[in-house]
A tleap script that builds the chain and sets N, CA, C and O, in Angstrom:
source leaprc.protein.ff14SB
mol = sequence {
  NMET GLU LEU LYS GLN GLU GLU LEU GLN PHE
  VAL ILE ALA GLN ILE LEU LEU ALA ASP PRO
  THR SER GLU LYS PRO HIE VAL HIE GLU LYS
  ARG LYS HIE PHE THR LYS THR GLN VAL ILE
  THR ARG ILE ASN ALA LEU ILE ASN LEU TYR
  LYS ASP THR GLU VAL ASP ILE ASP LEU THR
  PRO TYR LEU GLU THR ILE LYS TYR LEU ARG
  GLU ILE LYS ASP PRO THR ASP TYR GLU SER
  LEU LEU HIE ASP ILE VAL THR ALA TYR CGLU
}
set mol.1.N position { 0.843 -1.190 0.000 }
set mol.1.CA position { 0.000 0.000 0.000 }
set mol.1.C position { 0.883 1.247 0.000 }
set mol.1.O position { 1.842 1.350 0.765 }
set mol.2.N position { 0.545 2.164 -0.853 }
set mol.2.CA position { 1.287 3.416 -0.895 }
set mol.2.C position { 0.650 4.391 0.095 }
set mol.2.O position { -0.567 4.579 0.109 }
set mol.3.N position { 1.483 4.993 0.905 }
set mol.3.CA position { 1.026 5.917 1.931 }
set mol.3.C position { 0.779 7.283 1.312 }
set mol.3.O position { 1.649 7.838 0.641 }
set mol.4.N position { -0.421 7.824 1.543 }
set mol.4.CA position { -0.744 9.154 1.053 }
set mol.4.C position { -0.183 10.186 2.015 }
set mol.4.O position { -0.063 9.929 3.212 }
set mol.5.N position { 0.157 11.344 1.491 }
set mol.5.CA position { 0.729 12.419 2.296 }
set mol.5.C position { -0.219 12.807 3.440 }
set mol.5.O position { 0.232 13.093 4.550 }
set mol.6.N position { -1.513 12.817 3.174 }
set mol.6.CA position { -2.486 13.188 4.200 }
set mol.6.C position { -2.476 12.176 5.353 }
set mol.6.O position { -2.555 12.551 6.523 }
set mol.7.N position { -2.377 10.896 5.005 }
set mol.7.CA position { -2.334 9.852 6.040 }
set mol.7.C position { -1.054 9.958 6.859 }
set mol.7.O position { -1.075 9.823 8.083 }
set mol.8.N position { 0.046 10.197 6.180 }
set mol.8.CA position { 1.332 10.351 6.851 }
set mol.8.C position { 1.265 11.513 7.850 }
set mol.8.O position { 1.657 11.367 9.008 }
set mol.9.N position { 0.776 12.642 7.400 }
set mol.9.CA position { 0.687 13.807 8.271 }
set mol.9.C position { -0.307 13.588 9.407 }
set mol.9.O position { -0.080 14.055 10.524 }
set mol.10.N position { -1.400 12.887 9.135 }
set mol.10.CA position { -2.384 12.594 10.175 }
set mol.10.C position { -1.777 11.752 11.293 }
set mol.10.O position { -1.977 12.042 12.472 }
set mol.11.N position { -1.039 10.716 10.923 }
set mol.11.CA position { -0.421 9.827 11.915 }
set mol.11.C position { 0.586 10.606 12.762 }
set mol.11.O position { 0.582 10.500 13.989 }
set mol.12.N position { 1.435 11.375 12.119 }
set mol.12.CA position { 2.449 12.124 12.852 }
set mol.12.C position { 1.805 13.214 13.701 }
set mol.12.O position { 2.261 13.482 14.813 }
set mol.13.N position { 0.758 13.840 13.191 }
set mol.13.CA position { 0.056 14.871 13.962 }
set mol.13.C position { -0.505 14.307 15.258 }
set mol.13.O position { -0.513 14.999 16.276 }
set mol.14.N position { -0.973 13.066 15.243 }
set mol.14.CA position { -1.492 12.456 16.472 }
set mol.14.C position { -0.425 12.424 17.561 }
set mol.14.O position { -0.735 12.506 18.750 }
set mol.15.N position { 0.811 12.306 17.152 }
set mol.15.CA position { 1.926 12.264 18.096 }
set mol.15.C position { 2.278 13.667 18.569 }
set mol.15.O position { 2.590 13.865 19.743 }
set mol.16.N position { 2.232 14.634 17.672 }
set mol.16.CA position { 2.691 15.984 17.981 }
set mol.16.C position { 1.664 16.848 18.705 }
set mol.16.O position { 2.030 17.756 19.450 }
set mol.17.N position { 0.399 16.573 18.491 }
set mol.17.CA position { -0.639 17.433 19.063 }
set mol.17.C position { -0.783 17.237 20.569 }
set mol.17.O position { -0.682 16.123 21.082 }
set mol.18.N position { -1.020 18.339 21.255 }
set mol.18.CA position { -1.222 18.289 22.700 }
set mol.18.C position { -2.497 17.515 23.013 }
set mol.18.O position { -2.508 16.683 23.920 }
set mol.19.N position { -3.563 17.779 22.278 }
set mol.19.CA position { -4.830 17.064 22.448 }
set mol.19.C position { -5.480 16.929 21.068 }
set mol.19.O position { -6.179 17.836 20.617 }
set mol.20.N position { -5.249 15.798 20.405 }
set mol.20.CA position { -5.778 15.625 19.047 }
set mol.20.C position { -7.298 15.723 18.950 }
set mol.20.O position { -7.827 15.981 17.869 }
set mol.21.N position { -8.005 15.524 20.052 }
set mol.21.CA position { -9.464 15.562 20.018 }
set mol.21.C position { -10.022 16.952 20.303 }
set mol.21.O position { -11.236 17.155 20.279 }
set mol.22.N position { -9.151 17.892 20.568 }
set mol.22.CA position { -9.559 19.255 20.876 }
set mol.22.C position { -10.255 19.895 19.686 }
set mol.22.O position { -10.017 19.529 18.535 }
set mol.23.N position { -11.126 20.866 19.989 }
set mol.23.CA position { -11.800 21.598 18.933 }
set mol.23.C position { -10.806 22.462 18.150 }
set mol.23.O position { -10.959 22.660 16.945 }
set mol.24.N position { -9.786 22.973 18.850 }
set mol.24.CA position { -8.719 23.747 18.217 }
set mol.24.C position { -7.388 23.088 18.564 }
set mol.24.O position { -6.671 23.566 19.443 }
set mol.25.N position { -7.053 21.997 17.885 }
set mol.25.CA position { -5.810 21.287 18.217 }
set mol.25.C position { -4.582 22.142 17.923 }
set mol.25.O position { -4.569 22.938 16.984 }
set mol.26.N position { -3.556 21.961 18.741 }
set mol.26.CA position { -2.295 22.658 18.524 }
set mol.26.C position { -1.145 21.716 18.886 }
set mol.26.O position { -1.297 20.793 19.687 }
set mol.27.N position { -0.015 21.975 18.281 }
set mol.27.CA position { 1.162 21.147 18.516 }
set mol.27.C position { 1.747 21.502 19.878 }
set mol.27.O position { 1.941 22.675 20.198 }
set mol.28.N position { 2.023 20.479 20.668 }
set mol.28.CA position { 2.655 20.665 21.975 }
set mol.28.C position { 4.024 21.294 21.749 }
set mol.28.O position { 4.777 20.861 20.877 }
set mol.29.N position { 4.338 22.307 22.529 }
set mol.29.CA position { 5.571 23.076 22.326 }
set mol.29.C position { 6.825 22.194 22.291 }
set mol.29.O position { 7.681 22.380 21.426 }
set mol.30.N position { 6.944 21.243 23.212 }
set mol.30.CA position { 8.131 20.394 23.267 }
set mol.30.C position { 8.181 19.393 22.118 }
set mol.30.O position { 9.260 18.945 21.730 }
set mol.31.N position { 7.035 19.046 21.581 }
set mol.31.CA position { 6.989 18.043 20.512 }
set mol.31.C position { 7.352 18.612 19.153 }
set mol.31.O position { 7.571 17.853 18.209 }
set mol.32.N position { 7.422 19.931 19.033 }
set mol.32.CA position { 7.795 20.563 17.769 }
set mol.32.C position { 9.204 20.173 17.340 }
set mol.32.O position { 9.559 20.274 16.165 }
set mol.33.N position { 9.990 19.732 18.294 }
set mol.33.CA position { 11.392 19.426 18.018 }
set mol.33.C position { 11.711 17.944 18.225 }
set mol.33.O position { 12.865 17.579 18.448 }
set mol.34.N position { 10.685 17.095 18.150 }
set mol.34.CA position { 10.910 15.654 18.282 }
set mol.34.C position { 11.822 15.161 17.161 }
set mol.34.O position { 11.710 15.579 16.009 }
set mol.35.N position { 12.718 14.270 17.534 }
set mol.35.CA position { 13.551 13.635 16.526 }
set mol.35.C position { 12.726 12.557 15.821 }
set mol.35.O position { 11.651 12.167 16.275 }
set mol.36.N position { 13.257 12.104 14.721 }
set mol.36.CA position { 12.599 11.036 13.972 }
set mol.36.C position { 12.430 9.799 14.855 }
set mol.36.O position { 11.387 9.144 14.821 }
set mol.37.N position { 13.452 9.485 15.638 }
set mol.37.CA position { 13.400 8.317 16.527 }
set mol.37.C position { 12.308 8.476 17.579 }
set mol.37.O position { 11.615 7.511 17.900 }
set mol.38.N position { 12.148 9.669 18.113 }
set mol.38.CA position { 11.102 9.900 19.108 }
set mol.38.C position { 9.710 9.712 18.506 }
set mol.38.O position { 8.824 9.142 19.143 }
set mol.39.N position { 9.526 10.187 17.295 }
set mol.39.CA position { 8.226 10.032 16.629 }
set mol.39.C position { 7.947 8.558 16.360 }
set mol.39.O position { 6.840 8.080 16.606 }
set mol.40.N position { 8.942 7.840 15.858 }
set mol.40.CA position { 8.771 6.408 15.590 }
set mol.40.C position { 8.442 5.656 16.875 }
set mol.40.O position { 7.564 4.793 16.881 }
set mol.41.N position { 9.130 5.972 17.948 }
set mol.41.CA position { 8.878 5.326 19.237 }
set mol.41.C position { 7.449 5.578 19.702 }
set mol.41.O position { 6.780 4.667 20.190 }
set mol.42.N position { 6.989 6.804 19.550 }
set mol.42.CA position { 5.621 7.138 19.972 }
set mol.42.C position { 4.576 6.457 19.088 }
set mol.42.O position { 3.536 6.023 19.583 }
set mol.43.N position { 4.841 6.361 17.799 }
set mol.43.CA position { 3.894 5.667 16.909 }
set mol.43.C position { 3.829 4.193 17.283 }
set mol.43.O position { 2.745 3.610 17.318 }
set mol.44.N position { 4.978 3.587 17.563 }
set mol.44.CA position { 4.991 2.185 18.005 }
set mol.44.C position { 4.177 2.012 19.285 }
set mol.44.O position { 3.429 1.043 19.417 }
set mol.45.N position { 4.316 2.934 20.216 }
set mol.45.CA position { 3.554 2.868 21.467 }
set mol.45.C position { 2.055 2.992 21.190 }
set mol.45.O position { 1.245 2.307 21.816 }
set mol.46.N position { 1.692 3.861 20.255 }
set mol.46.CA position { 0.282 4.024 19.890 }
set mol.46.C position { -0.260 2.746 19.254 }
set mol.46.O position { -1.379 2.329 19.551 }
set mol.47.N position { 0.524 2.135 18.392 }
set mol.47.CA position { 0.123 0.865 17.769 }
set mol.47.C position { -0.108 -0.191 18.849 }
set mol.47.O position { -1.115 -0.899 18.827 }
set mol.48.N position { 0.818 -0.291 19.783 }
set mol.48.CA position { 0.683 -1.270 20.866 }
set mol.48.C position { -0.540 -0.984 21.729 }
set mol.48.O position { -1.223 -1.910 22.168 }
set mol.49.N position { -0.814 0.280 21.972 }
set mol.49.CA position { -2.003 0.649 22.746 }
set mol.49.C position { -3.270 0.207 22.022 }
set mol.49.O position { -4.179 -0.357 22.632 }
set mol.50.N position { -3.323 0.468 20.717 }
set mol.50.CA position { -4.483 0.047 19.932 }
set mol.50.C position { -4.646 -1.467 19.965 }
set mol.50.O position { -5.763 -1.973 20.080 }
set mol.51.N position { -3.537 -2.187 19.864 }
set mol.51.CA position { -3.601 -3.653 19.908 }
set mol.51.C position { -4.039 -4.149 21.279 }
set mol.51.O position { -4.891 -5.032 21.379 }
set mol.52.N position { -3.459 -3.582 22.338 }
set mol.52.CA position { -3.764 -4.023 23.700 }
set mol.52.C position { -5.216 -3.758 24.091 }
set mol.52.O position { -5.833 -4.549 24.804 }
set mol.53.N position { -5.749 -2.645 23.618 }
set mol.53.CA position { -7.130 -2.306 23.957 }
set mol.53.C position { -8.121 -2.821 22.926 }
set mol.53.O position { -9.323 -2.572 23.012 }
set mol.54.N position { -7.581 -3.551 21.941 }
set mol.54.CA position { -8.389 -4.179 20.899 }
set mol.54.C position { -9.270 -3.187 20.151 }
set mol.54.O position { -10.419 -3.484 19.823 }
set mol.55.N position { -8.720 -2.014 19.888 }
set mol.55.CA position { -9.414 -1.011 19.098 }
set mol.55.C position { -9.437 -1.495 17.647 }
set mol.55.O position { -8.412 -1.889 17.092 }
set mol.56.N position { -10.614 -1.458 17.055 }
set mol.56.CA position { -10.772 -1.928 15.686 }
set mol.56.C position { -10.386 -0.801 14.730 }
set mol.56.O position { -11.219 0.012 14.328 }
set mol.57.N position { -9.104 -0.775 14.379 }
set mol.57.CA position { -8.583 0.273 13.511 }
set mol.57.C position { -7.556 -0.352 12.573 }
set mol.57.O position { -6.837 -1.282 12.939 }
set mol.58.N position { -7.506 0.179 11.365 }
set mol.58.CA position { -6.520 -0.287 10.394 }
set mol.58.C position { -5.164 0.309 10.768 }
set mol.58.O position { -4.978 1.525 10.717 }
set mol.59.N position { -4.231 -0.543 11.137 }
set mol.59.CA position { -2.916 -0.090 11.572 }
set mol.59.C position { -1.942 0.134 10.407 }
set mol.59.O position { -0.812 0.576 10.612 }
set mol.60.N position { -2.385 -0.170 9.204 }
set mol.60.CA position { -1.508 -0.047 8.036 }
set mol.60.C position { -0.902 1.354 7.895 }
set mol.60.O position { 0.306 1.459 7.682 }
set mol.61.N position { -1.689 2.438 8.005 }
set mol.61.CA position { -1.069 3.764 7.872 }
set mol.61.C position { 0.006 4.032 8.930 }
set mol.61.O position { 0.995 4.713 8.656 }
set mol.62.N position { -0.187 3.504 10.121 }
set mol.62.CA position { 0.789 3.695 11.197 }
set mol.62.C position { 2.088 2.945 10.889 }
set mol.62.O position { 3.186 3.474 11.060 }
set mol.63.N position { 1.933 1.715 10.435 }
set mol.63.CA position { 3.101 0.908 10.083 }
set mol.63.C position { 3.825 1.486 8.863 }
set mol.63.O position { 5.055 1.488 8.809 }
set mol.64.N position { 3.065 1.968 7.899 }
set mol.64.CA position { 3.660 2.566 6.708 }
set mol.64.C position { 4.359 3.885 7.042 }
set mol.64.O position { 5.372 4.222 6.429 }
set mol.65.N position { 3.826 4.627 8.004 }
set mol.65.CA position { 4.463 5.872 8.435 }
set mol.65.C position { 5.819 5.577 9.056 }
set mol.65.O position { 6.799 6.270 8.781 }
set mol.66.N position { 5.873 4.554 9.886 }
set mol.66.CA position { 7.153 4.155 10.490 }
set mol.66.C position { 8.144 3.772 9.398 }
set mol.66.O position { 9.303 4.186 9.423 }
set mol.67.N position { 7.678 2.983 8.447 }
set mol.67.CA position { 8.539 2.557 7.338 }
set mol.67.C position { 9.043 3.772 6.562 }
set mol.67.O position { 10.225 3.858 6.231 }
set mol.68.N position { 8.148 4.701 6.277 }
set mol.68.CA position { 8.519 5.905 5.536 }
set mol.68.C position { 9.557 6.728 6.306 }
set mol.68.O position { 10.550 7.180 5.734 }
set mol.69.N position { 9.320 6.917 7.601 }
set mol.69.CA position { 10.249 7.701 8.414 }
set mol.69.C position { 11.630 7.053 8.459 }
set mol.69.O position { 12.648 7.742 8.401 }
set mol.70.N position { 11.659 5.746 8.561 }
set mol.70.CA position { 12.951 5.047 8.591 }
set mol.70.C position { 13.714 5.179 7.285 }
set mol.70.O position { 14.943 5.113 7.271 }
set mol.71.N position { 12.996 5.364 6.196 }
set mol.71.CA position { 13.637 5.489 4.889 }
set mol.71.C position { 14.177 6.897 4.625 }
set mol.71.O position { 14.968 7.093 3.702 }
set mol.72.N position { 13.758 7.871 5.424 }
set mol.72.CA position { 14.267 9.234 5.249 }
set mol.72.C position { 15.717 9.270 5.710 }
set mol.72.O position { 16.023 8.986 6.868 }
set mol.73.N position { 16.588 9.619 4.802 }
set mol.73.CA position { 18.021 9.675 5.116 }
set mol.73.C position { 18.514 11.104 5.322 }
set mol.73.O position { 19.423 11.339 6.117 }
set mol.74.N position { 17.924 12.045 4.617 }
set mol.74.CA position { 18.342 13.433 4.700 }
set mol.74.C position { 17.594 14.126 5.842 }
set mol.74.O position { 16.366 14.211 5.805 }
set mol.75.N position { 18.304 14.616 6.848 }
set mol.75.CA position { 17.653 15.283 7.983 }
set mol.75.C position { 16.784 16.472 7.574 }
set mol.75.O position { 15.793 16.771 8.239 }
set mol.76.N position { 17.145 17.144 6.493 }
set mol.76.CA position { 16.331 18.285 6.066 }
set mol.76.C position { 14.968 17.841 5.531 }
set mol.76.O position { 13.993 18.585 5.628 }
set mol.77.N position { 14.897 16.642 4.972 }
set mol.77.CA position { 13.605 16.112 4.521 }
set mol.77.C position { 12.681 15.879 5.713 }
set mol.77.O position { 11.494 16.199 5.658 }
set mol.78.N position { 13.229 15.324 6.784 }
set mol.78.CA position { 12.430 15.094 7.989 }
set mol.78.C position { 12.009 16.431 8.598 }
set mol.78.O position { 10.850 16.603 8.975 }
set mol.79.N position { 12.938 17.370 8.693 }
set mol.79.CA position { 12.635 18.681 9.268 }
set mol.79.C position { 11.548 19.391 8.465 }
set mol.79.O position { 10.680 20.054 9.034 }
set mol.80.N position { 11.598 19.250 7.160 }
set mol.80.CA position { 10.591 19.859 6.289 }
set mol.80.C position { 9.210 19.251 6.543 }
set mol.80.O position { 8.214 19.971 6.623 }
set mol.81.N position { 9.158 17.939 6.669 }
set mol.81.CA position { 7.906 17.245 6.964 }
set mol.81.C position { 7.342 17.724 8.295 }
set mol.81.O position { 6.160 18.054 8.394 }
set mol.82.N position { 8.186 17.760 9.311 }
set mol.82.CA position { 7.762 18.211 10.631 }
set mol.82.C position { 7.290 19.655 10.592 }
set mol.82.O position { 6.280 19.999 11.206 }
set mol.83.N position { 8.012 20.495 9.877 }
set mol.83.CA position { 7.647 21.908 9.766 }
set mol.83.C position { 6.273 22.067 9.118 }
set mol.83.O position { 5.467 22.884 9.563 }
set mol.84.N position { 6.002 21.287 8.068 }
set mol.84.CA position { 4.695 21.355 7.388 }
set mol.84.C position { 3.560 21.007 8.341 }
set mol.84.O position { 2.510 21.650 8.325 }
set mol.85.N position { 3.765 20.005 9.158 }
set mol.85.CA position { 2.722 19.583 10.094 }
set mol.85.C position { 2.529 20.631 11.183 }
set mol.85.O position { 1.399 20.996 11.505 }
set mol.86.N position { 3.628 21.114 11.748 }
set mol.86.CA position { 3.540 22.130 12.791 }
set mol.86.C position { 2.851 23.393 12.263 }
set mol.86.O position { 1.989 23.969 12.926 }
set mol.87.N position { 3.241 23.799 11.087 }
set mol.87.CA position { 2.661 25.005 10.483 }
set mol.87.C position { 1.153 24.851 10.256 }
set mol.87.O position { 0.402 25.812 10.419 }
set mol.88.N position { 0.722 23.678 9.893 }
set mol.88.CA position { -0.708 23.438 9.635 }
set mol.88.C position { -1.557 23.630 10.881 }
set mol.88.O position { -2.752 23.906 10.772 }
set mol.89.N position { -0.968 23.492 12.064 }
set mol.89.CA position { -1.733 23.596 13.308 }
set mol.89.C position { -1.454 24.888 14.070 }
set mol.89.O position { -1.864 25.021 15.223 }
set mol.90.N position { -0.767 25.838 13.447 }
set mol.90.CA position { -0.506 27.119 14.127 }
set mol.90.C position { -1.618 28.092 13.893 }
set mol.90.O position { -1.567 29.218 14.388 }
savepdb mol mol.pdb
quit
């Protein structure tokens, strides 16, 4: 499955947002500077939470996001992705 940009940003936004369910969601100040490893770790934790609580959700976008992040070799590409997401919620 090819990951769409919207799905990628949605998954990462869930990690960065202070309260994703808020009416006016915003990126948590400390999370604006998460490293790629920190984001991957948090996505893995979210996947495990969904599995443990038996939430009926398609985990494919989450797994594909991790795969995509691991394939990013240029730090500026990751920073650009993060900047786009942060900017969208300002």
